N, C-alpha and C positions, 0 to 999 in steps of 0.2 A: 664727194661732191666738190671739195676743194680742188682736187686734181682736174676736174672738168672746168672749173673757173680758170685755172692756169692754162689749160688746153685751149679754151675759147679766146684767150688773150694772147695768142701767138705760139703757145706751146705745142699744139698739134702739128702745125706746119714745120716748125723748127725741128721737132722730133722726126718727122717724116723725111726731111731733107738730110739730116745728119745720121739717122739710124737706118732709115729705109725699112719698109715692111711690105709684104711679108719677106722673110719668115718672121713669125711672131715669137716673142718670149712669153710662153704660156705659163704665167704664175698662178692662174686660176682657171677654172673651167668656164667662168662667166664671160670673159672677153672674146677670145677667138673661137672659131669652130662652133659657133652657135647658129644653127640654121634659121633661127627667128630674127637674127640681126641683119640689118642692111650692111653693106660694106663700110659705109661711113660710121654707123653706130659701132660696128665691130672694131674699127680702127680707134675710135674715141674711147671705147671701153678698154681696149688694150693699153692705150696710153695711161689711163687712170689707174688700172690695176698694176702696171709696172711702176708708175710713180709711187703708188702706195707701198709697194714692196721696197722701193728705194728708201722711203722714209722710215718704214717699220722694221725691215729686215734687209739692210743693204748687202750683207754677206751672201744672202740667198741669190742675189743677182751676180755679184762679183765672182762667186765661185761656181756658178751654174755651168753644167756641161754644154748648154746651148749657147753658141756664140752670140746670138741675138740678145740674150740676157746680159752677157758681159758688156756688149756694146751699149746696151741701154743703161747699165750702171755708169759707164764712162760719160754718157750723154748727161745724165742727171747730176753727176758730180760736177761737171763743167757748167751746166745750166744754173745751178744754185750758187756758183762761184765760191762758196764756202764748203763745197762738197767733201773737202778733206775731213770735215767733222763726222762723216759717215763712219770713220774708223772707231768713233766712240761707241757706236752701236754694234760693233762686231765682236 
């Protein structure tokens, strides 16, 4: 839910402008490709799931074969300005 708070305060739009979606970085089955989600909800859940992955497992994004995941890693590294600390979790 913390990711949604950040998203609702400018994170969603900034992510969309810098990363662009689709294609999605599918780090979980919850965000994208869920037929029960509206496009907006799908996008918001995608942002939250990817941000959570950045916080908890940044290497999973940085080293992912999907270029959208690597681009997302770079976005959040810059977004948090101290993103170089992500290496502490790798």
